[in-house]
N, C-alpha and C positions, 0 to 999 in steps of 0.2 A: 433529440442527437442533444447530448452534450457537446460545446465550443467554447472554444477558447474563448474571454471577454462574455462572461456568461454563468451570472452566481451558483454558486457550487449548491448541491443539495443542500441541507442539511438533517441529520441521523442521532439518536443517540443510541446505543450497540454496547454489551458486553465489552471489558477488554479481559485479560488472561486471567486478571482474582474476581475477574463475576461484577467488576465496580460497574455501573454503568459509567462509561463516555459519552458527551456530547464534541461531535465535533461540525465546523471547523471547530479548533481552535482561537476562539479571538484575540483580536490584535496581535498577531502571529500567521508566520508565512509557513503554510501547511504543507507536507507531501503526505501525498493517501498512495503507498504502494497495495493494489492490489494483484494478490497472487494466488494458483492453484491450493498448493498443501503443503504442508509444512511436513522437513525433515523429508524433502526430493532431490535432485541432483541442482537442479536449473532454482528452486525457492533457497534452496540452503547459499546458492554462491549470490544470488542475488540480496538474500540478507545478510551477508557474511558482509560485502563490500559495502553495504550503507554503516552495519556496526564498526567495519576501521576506520569509517570516517566520518562519526557518530562527532568527535566531539568537533570537528568542522560543524557541523551541521549546527550545533548549540551554539558556539559560538556566534554565527550569525543570526541567530536568533531563528534559528526554524525546527518547526515541531515533525515529528516523522513518526508516522505510524501504520503502520503492513496491517493488512486484513486477507481475512481468507473465510470457506466455509468450516474452517475448520474450529473444533469445539475448541474451549476456553483449557481445557487439561491437557489435549495437545499441541496448543499453546505454549503455556507452561513446562512445558517437556524440551519443545521449541529453541526458546530463550534458554533453557538451563543448558541444554546441550550444547550451540551453539553462542553463550555470553552477549544474548543481545539487548540491546541497552533500550532500548526503546517501547511502545508502546505494540501488542498482537489485539485486531478487533476481531471478534467472532462471529462472523454472520452467516452461523446453521443454517436458517432458515432463505439465504440469498437475497433478504429483501434490499441490503444497501448497492451489491452486486448488479439486481434489476436495475436500481435508483439507478447506480451510478453507467446501464447498461454496458457491462463486463461483462455477464453471463448469454449465453448462447451455445448452442450446436458447435464445435469442434471435432478438428479429423485428425487421428494422430492411427498408425499404419493400416489403414483404409476402415479403421473402427471411425464412427460416430458415435459424440456424446456431447454430454452437456457440460461446461465449464466453465471456469473461469476464464476471459480472454486479460493474460498477464500485461497491467496497464497502472501508471502510473501520473497522478494528477499533481501539478504546483497550483494553488493555492494562495494568492496574496492576505493583509492584514487586513482587508476591506471583503474575504470571501468570495473574487471573483478565480475566475479559472484561469490561468495564465500561461499553463503549458500541459500539452496529453502529450505522454509520451506511449503509443504503442507498440512501438519494438523496443524495448527494452533489451539492453546488453545486459546478460544477469552476469557476467562476471565482471561488467565496469559500470552495475548501476549508481553508483555514486558519482564515479567520474564524469558518467552522460548526466548526471543532473547538474554538478556545478560548469556544465560547458553552456548549457541551459540558462544558469540562474546567473551566471560570469557575463552574461553574450550583451 
């Protein structure tokens, strides 16, 4: 189980443009947010909350990265539709979701299925996990992050 004060797993996976992306970004605080699916209500609310506060993250030299099992093409459409300024990573094989232990059995309306547990990791410049948010407030995701970062 990943916990606070442990080293964040490193990985390389394609971004929305099909380019390899090495994570974590060295020398910066990283926010890695796992979300289930592009262009769904909760995921759109979360991404747009972060989008609206993105300049504040940049001012604090924080790298923001979203990741889901969606394809690069799906991510590009999501970015264009919602005007998202940050990188989205395509974890189509669920490799990173499994590495970060956010993939598993979920229940919705009595139906069981495999999926991503909406989870956000804050990782410091040395690669250490400093916060794990497993109860993400999709509408106020950025506010929730800043409350943690400024505490």
